C-alpha positions as CSV (number, residue, x, y, z in Angstrom):
1,M,0.7,11.3,-58.5
2,R,0.8,8.9,-55.6
3,I,4.1,10.3,-54.2
4,I,2.5,13.8,-54.2
5,L,-0.4,12.5,-52.0
6,F,1.9,10.6,-49.6
7,V,4.2,13.4,-48.8
8,P,1.6,15.8,-47.4
9,A,0.0,12.9,-45.5
10,A,3.4,11.9,-44.0
11,L,4.1,15.5,-43.0
12,A,0.6,15.9,-41.4
13,L,1.2,12.7,-39.3
14,S,4.7,13.8,-38.3
15,G,3.1,17.0,-36.9
16,C,0.8,14.9,-34.7
17,M,3.8,13.0,-33.4
18,V,5.7,16.3,-32.6
19,A,2.6,17.7,-30.8
20,K,2.2,14.5,-28.8
21,T,5.9,14.5,-27.9
22,A,5.7,18.1,-26.9
23,Y,2.7,17.4,-24.8
24,D,4.5,14.4,-23.1
25,V,7.5,16.6,-22.4
26,V,5.4,19.4,-20.9
27,T,3.2,17.0,-18.7
28,L,6.1,14.8,-17.5
29,P,7.2,17.1,-14.6
30,V,3.6,17.2,-13.3
31,K,3.3,13.4,-13.5
32,V,6.6,12.9,-11.7
33,A,5.7,15.4,-9.0
34,S,2.3,13.9,-8.4
35,A,3.8,10.4,-8.2
36,G,6.3,11.7,-5.7
37,V,3.6,13.3,-3.5
38,D,1.5,10.2,-3.7
39,A,4.4,8.0,-2.6
40,V,5.2,10.0,0.5
41,T,1.6,10.7,1.6
42,T,-0.8,8.3,3.2
43,S,-4.5,8.5,2.5
44,Q,-7.0,8.1,5.3
45,S,-8.1,4.7,4.1
46,E,-4.5,3.5,4.0
47,A,-3.9,4.8,7.5
48,D,-7.1,3.0,8.7
49,E,-6.0,-0.3,7.1
50,K,-2.6,0.0,8.7
51,R,-4.1,0.7,12.1
52,G,-6.5,-2.2,11.7
53,R,-3.6,-4.5,10.9
54,E,-1.7,-3.3,14.0
55,L,-4.8,-3.9,16.3
56,R,-5.3,-7.4,14.9
57,K,-1.7,-8.2,15.4
58,Q,-1.8,-7.0,19.1
59,D,-5.0,-8.9,19.6
60,E,-3.5,-12.1,18.3
61,E,-0.5,-11.6,20.5
62,R,-2.7,-11.1,23.6
63,G,-4.6,-14.3,22.7
64,R,-1.4,-16.3,22.3
65,L,-0.1,-15.1,25.6
66,A,-3.4,-15.9,27.3
67,R,-3.4,-19.4,25.9
68,E,0.2,-20.0,27.0
69,M,-0.6,-18.7,30.5
70,A,-3.7,-21.0,30.7
71,E,-1.6,-24.0,29.6
72,R,1.0,-23.2,32.3
73,C,-1.7,-22.9,34.9
74,R,-3.3,-26.2,33.8
75,K,0.1,-28.0,34.0
76,G,0.9,-26.5,37.4
77,K,3.9,-24.7,36.1
78,A,2.7,-21.1,36.4
79,L,5.1,-18.2,36.4
80,P,4.9,-15.7,39.3
81,T,3.3,-13.2,36.9
82,D,0.5,-15.6,35.9
83,D,-3.0,-15.1,37.3
84,C,-4.3,-18.7,37.6
85,T,-7.4,-17.6,39.5
86,L,-9.0,-16.6,36.2
87,Q,-8.7,-20.2,35.0
88,K,-10.5,-21.8,37.9
89,Q,-13.9,-20.4,37.2
């Protein structure tokens, strides 16, 4: 009697597995395509973050160059391109 009850239950569960597998197979190309599109496109927030990083990097570089110029002017070893009049205020 127990065997008779287990066989239909096992068959019913295997049908669920077949349906899930079929669903996974059908949706796989959509998932792959959307992942590919997401990988090659940049959202507006990602673009903003990237631009912000670039601006901060440029600002840090300008600050570093200004400090180096000020140090050269202070030591009296200014380059011809240095504007030491800004430092004498």
